[in-house]
ZAROMAR-245075 format. One record per residue: residue number from 0; x negated, y negated, z of N, C-alpha, C, O in turn; residue in three letters. Coordinates in steps of 0.1 Angstrom, whole numbers, padded with zeros to 4 digits. Layout:
# residues N
REC  num    n.x    n.y    n.z   ca.x   ca.y   ca.z    c.x    c.y    c.z    o.x    o.y    o.z  residuo
REC  NUM      X      Y      Z      X      Y      Z      X      Y      Z      X      Y      Z      ALA
...
This chain:
# residues 83
REC  num    n.x    n.y    n.z   ca.x   ca.y   ca.z    c.x    c.y    c.z    o.x    o.y    o.z  residuo
REC    0  -1291  -1212   0034  -1289  -1211   0019  -1286  -1197   0015  -1278  -1195   0006      MET
REC    1  -1293  -1187   0021  -1290  -1173   0018  -1276  -1170   0021  -1270  -1162   0013      LYS
REC    2  -1271  -1175   0032  -1257  -1172   0035  -1247  -1177   0025  -1237  -1170   0022      ASN
REC    3  -1250  -1189   0020  -1241  -1194   0009  -1241  -1186  -0003  -1231  -1184  -0010      LYS
REC    4  -1253  -1182  -0007  -1255  -1174  -0019  -1248  -1160  -0018  -1241  -1155  -0027      VAL
REC    5  -1250  -1155  -0006  -1243  -1142  -0003  -1228  -1143  -0003  -1221  -1135  -0008      ALA
REC    6  -1223  -1154   0003  -1209  -1156   0003  -1203  -1158  -0011  -1193  -1152  -0014      PHE
REC    7  -1210  -1166  -0019  -1205  -1168  -0033  -1206  -1154  -0041  -1196  -1151  -0048      VAL
REC    8  -1216  -1146  -0039  -1217  -1134  -0045  -1206  -1124  -0041  -1200  -1118  -0050      PHE
REC    9  -1204  -1123  -0028  -1193  -1114  -0023  -1179  -1119  -0028  -1171  -1111  -0032      VAL
REC   10  -1177  -1132  -0028  -1165  -1138  -0033  -1163  -1134  -0048  -1152  -1131  -0052      SER
REC   11  -1173  -1136  -0056  -1172  -1133  -0070  -1169  -1118  -0072  -1161  -1114  -0081      LEU
REC   12  -1176  -1109  -0065  -1173  -1095  -0066  -1159  -1091  -0062  -1152  -1084  -0069      VAL
REC   13  -1154  -1098  -0051  -1140  -1095  -0047  -1130  -1100  -0057  -1121  -1093  -0060      ALA
REC   14  -1133  -1112  -0063  -1124  -1117  -0074  -1124  -1107  -0086  -1113  -1105  -0091      PHE
REC   15  -1135  -1103  -0090  -1136  -1094  -0102  -1129  -1081  -0098  -1121  -1075  -0107      LEU
REC   16  -1131  -1075  -0087  -1125  -1063  -0083  -1110  -1064  -0083  -1102  -1055  -0087      ALA
REC   17  -1105  -1075  -0077  -1090  -1078  -0076  -1085  -1079  -0090  -1074  -1073  -0093      TYR
REC   18  -1091  -1087  -0099  -1086  -1089  -0112  -1086  -1076  -0120  -1076  -1073  -0127      THR
REC   19  -1097  -1068  -0120  -1097  -1056  -0127  -1087  -1046  -0121  -1081  -1038  -0129      LEU
REC   20  -1086  -1046  -0108  -1076  -1037  -0102  -1062  -1040  -0106  -1053  -1032  -0107      GLY
REC   21  -1059  -1053  -0107  -1045  -1058  -0111  -1042  -1054  -0125  -1030  -1051  -0128      ALA
REC   22  -1052  -1052  -0133  -1050  -1048  -0147  -1045  -1034  -0148  -1038  -1030  -0157      LYS
REC   23  -1049  -1026  -0138  -1045  -1012  -0138  -1030  -1011  -0137  -1023  -1003  -0142      ALA
REC   24  -1024  -1021  -0129  -1010  -1023  -0129  -1002  -1014  -0121  -1007  -1005  -0114      GLY
REC   25  -0989  -1015  -0123  -0979  -1008  -0116  -0979  -0993  -0119  -0975  -0985  -0110      LYS
REC   26  -0982  -0989  -0131  -0982  -0975  -0134  -0992  -0967  -0126  -0989  -0956  -0121      ALA
REC   27  -1004  -0972  -0124  -1014  -0966  -0116  -1009  -0965  -0102  -1011  -0955  -0095      ARG
REC   28  -1003  -0976  -0097  -0998  -0976  -0083  -0988  -0965  -0081  -0988  -0958  -0071      TYR
REC   29  -0979  -0964  -0091  -0968  -0954  -0090  -0974  -0940  -0090  -0969  -0931  -0083      LYS
REC   30  -0984  -0938  -0098  -0991  -0925  -0099  -0997  -0921  -0086  -0996  -0910  -0081      GLU
REC   31  -1004  -0931  -0080  -1011  -0928  -0067  -1000  -0926  -0056  -1001  -0917  -0048      ILE
REC   32  -0990  -0935  -0056  -0979  -0934  -0046  -0972  -0920  -0047  -0969  -0914  -0037      SER
REC   33  -0970  -0916  -0059  -0963  -0903  -0061  -0972  -0891  -0056  -0967  -0882  -0050      SER
REC   34  -0985  -0892  -0058  -0994  -0881  -0054  -0994  -0881  -0038  -0994  -0870  -0032      ALA
REC   35  -0995  -0893  -0032  -0995  -0893  -0018  -0982  -0888  -0012  -0982  -0881  -0002      VAL
REC   36  -0971  -0892  -0018  -0958  -0888  -0013  -0956  -0873  -0015  -0951  -0866  -0005      SER
REC   37  -0960  -0867  -0026  -0959  -0852  -0027  -0968  -0845  -0017  -0964  -0834  -0012      SER
REC   38  -0979  -0851  -0014  -0988  -0845  -0004  -0982  -0846   0010  -0981  -0836   0017      PHE
REC   39  -0977  -0857   0013  -0971  -0860   0027  -0959  -0851   0029  -0957  -0846   0040      TRP
REC   40  -0951  -0848   0019  -0939  -0840   0020  -0941  -0826   0017  -0931  -0818   0018      ASN
REC   41  -0953  -0821   0015  -0956  -0807   0013  -0953  -0799   0026  -0956  -0804   0037      ASP
REC   42  -0946  -0788   0025  -0942  -0780   0037  -0954  -0777   0046  -0953  -0777   0058      PRO
REC   43  -0965  -0773   0040  -0977  -0770   0049  -0982  -0782   0056  -0986  -0781   0068      LYS
REC   44  -0982  -0794   0050  -0986  -0806   0057  -0976  -0810   0068  -0980  -0814   0079      VAL
REC   45  -0963  -0808   0065  -0953  -0811   0076  -0955  -0802   0088  -0955  -0807   0099      LYS
REC   46  -0958  -0789   0085  -0960  -0780   0096  -0973  -0784   0104  -0972  -0783   0116      LYS
REC   47  -0983  -0788   0097  -0996  -0792   0104  -0993  -0804   0112  -0999  -0806   0123      ALA
REC   48  -0985  -0814   0107  -0983  -0826   0114  -0975  -0823   0127  -0978  -0828   0138      ARG
REC   49  -0965  -0814   0126  -0957  -0810   0138  -0966  -0803   0148  -0965  -0806   0160      LYS
REC   50  -0975  -0794   0143  -0984  -0787   0152  -0993  -0797   0159  -0996  -0796   0171      ARG
REC   51  -0998  -0807   0152  -1008  -0817   0157  -1001  -0825   0168  -1007  -0828   0178      ALA
REC   52  -0988  -0829   0165  -0981  -0837   0175  -0979  -0829   0188  -0980  -0834   0199      VAL
REC   53  -0975  -0816   0186  -0973  -0807   0198  -0986  -0805   0206  -0985  -0806   0218      ALA
REC   54  -0997  -0803   0199  -1010  -0802   0205  -1014  -0814   0213  -1019  -0814   0224      ASP
REC   55  -1011  -0826   0207  -1014  -0839   0213  -1006  -0841   0226  -1011  -0845   0236      ALA
REC   56  -0993  -0837   0225  -0985  -0838   0237  -0989  -0829   0248  -0990  -0833   0260      LYS
REC   57  -0993  -0817   0244  -0998  -0807   0254  -1011  -0812   0261  -1012  -0812   0273      LYS
REC   58  -1020  -0817   0253  -1033  -0822   0258  -1031  -0834   0267  -1037  -0836   0277      ALA
REC   59  -1021  -0843   0263  -1018  -0854   0272  -1013  -0850   0285  -1017  -0856   0295      THR
REC   60  -1004  -0840   0285  -0998  -0836   0298  -1009  -0829   0306  -1009  -0831   0319      GLN
REC   61  -1018  -0821   0300  -1028  -0815   0308  -1038  -0825   0313  -1043  -0824   0325      GLU
REC   62  -1041  -0835   0306  -1050  -0846   0310  -1044  -0854   0322  -1051  -0857   0331      ALA
REC   63  -1031  -0856   0321  -1024  -0863   0332  -1024  -0855   0345  -1027  -0860   0356      ALA
REC   64  -1022  -0842   0344  -1023  -0833   0355  -1037  -0833   0361  -1038  -0834   0374      LYS
REC   65  -1047  -0832   0353  -1061  -0832   0358  -1064  -0845   0364  -1071  -0845   0375      THR
REC   66  -1060  -0856   0359  -1062  -0869   0364  -1055  -0871   0378  -1061  -0876   0387      ALA
REC   67  -1043  -0866   0379  -1036  -0866   0391  -1043  -0858   0402  -1044  -0863   0414      GLU
REC   68  -1048  -0846   0399  -1055  -0838   0409  -1068  -0845   0413  -1071  -0845   0425      LYS
REC   69  -1075  -0851   0404  -1087  -0858   0407  -1085  -0870   0416  -1092  -0873   0425      ALA
REC   70  -1074  -0877   0413  -1070  -0889   0421  -1067  -0884   0436  -1071  -0891   0445      ALA
REC   71  -1059  -0874   0437  -1056  -0869   0450  -1068  -0864   0458  -1070  -0867   0470      LYS
REC   72  -1077  -0857   0451  -1089  -0853   0457  -1098  -0865   0462  -1103  -0865   0473      LYS
REC   73  -1099  -0875   0453  -1107  -0887   0457  -1100  -0894   0469  -1107  -0899   0477      ALA
REC   74  -1087  -0894   0469  -1080  -0901   0480  -1083  -0894   0493  -1085  -0900   0503      ALA
REC   75  -1083  -0880   0493  -1085  -0872   0505  -1100  -0875   0509  -1102  -0876   0521      LYS
REC   76  -1109  -0875   0500  -1123  -0878   0504  -1125  -0892   0510  -1132  -0894   0520      ARG
REC   77  -1118  -0901   0504  -1119  -0915   0510  -1112  -0916   0523  -1118  -0923   0532      ALA
REC   78  -1101  -0909   0525  -1095  -0909   0538  -1104  -0903   0549  -1104  -0907   0560      GLN
REC   79  -1111  -0892   0545  -1120  -0885   0555  -1131  -0894   0559  -1135  -0895   0570      LYS
REC   80  -1136  -0902   0549  -1148  -0911   0552  -1143  -0922   0560  -1151  -0927   0569      ARG
REC   81  -1131  -0927   0559  -1126  -0938   0566  -1122  -0934   0581  -1121  -0942   0590      LEU
REC   82  -1119  -0921   0582  -1115  -0917   0596  -1126  -0915   0605  -1124  -0911   0617      SER
């Protein structure tokens, strides 16, 4: 019974939120979209995105090298134990 009441309550809140949000309309959507677009295209943000991508690539390469070394080391250990 509690689950049904909770479901009805959540459904009602979701319906009201959707309805009231829809009344804000396209103007508010355009305002938010414009703000996000201007932020995304800001030169400082572009520079930070490029730096983050470069750092991620570098970290990935370093992790791959470390994993390769560890795998080789483990293979040598295993080979010694089997010999």
